[in-house]
N, C-alpha and C positions, 0 to 999 in steps of 0.2 A: 422366397419372401411371401409370394402369393398364397401359398399353400397355409403358411403362418396365419396370414391375414384372415383368410376364409375360416380356419378355425376359431379364431378370436370372435368372428362375426357370427358364429353359431348360436342357435337359439339356447335360451337359458343362460347366456352369457352375462355380460356387464350392463348396467343400466346406461353408462356413457362409455363410449369407445371412440377415441380419436387416432386416426392413423396418419402419421407424418410421412410424406414423401418428398424429401428434399432433392433438390438436384445436386451438383457437386458440392462437396463440403471443403471448406478452407479450415485446416486445423492449426494453422499458424505455423510456428517453427517447425521445420521438417528437413530431413535429409535427402528425400526422394526428390530427384530432378524434375520429373513431369510434375508434381505437386507444387513444387516452386515455380514452374512456367505457367501453371494455370490456376494459381491461386487468387487472381483478380477477378476470375469468373465465379467462384464458389461462394457458399454462404457461410460466414463464420459459424463455428460451432457453438460459440457463447450465444449467439443470437438464435440460434435454433433451439438451445436449452432454455432461454428465456421464454420463447414462445410455447414450448412444452409446459413450462411451470405456469405461465399465464392461463393456458388451457386447463391444466389440473386445479387450478384455484378458482376456476368459474364455478358458477353454481351447479349443484348436483341435481340432476333431474328428479322428479318424484315417480316417473314411468320410464320405461326403457325407450330409449332414443334410437333412430337409425344411426349406424356409424358415420362418422363424419370423417371424410378423407381430405386432408390439407396437402394439396400438391403443387410444388412450384415455389420457388424462394420469394417471389413477390408477396404472396399470401402469408407465408411464414413470417416475413419480415414486419407486415403489418400486425399480426398477431403479438409479435414480439415487443412491439412499441405501443401497446395498449395503455 
């Protein structure tokens, strides 16, 4: 993933780039034992998606911005609830 992020941040890229680095994800219904056991600790994927949509719908810059890295479920939750 690190290589992909670096490639996206390269010069001549996007005016706006937001990289989301959530912690553990909670995908809801699952057959995987460990996912069921740890689901209370993860961020719900619908909440992550809402945060991504809120970010995408925010104002587009007129000049290139530094990449924004949103790391951690607390920051993602705040962005989702705008």
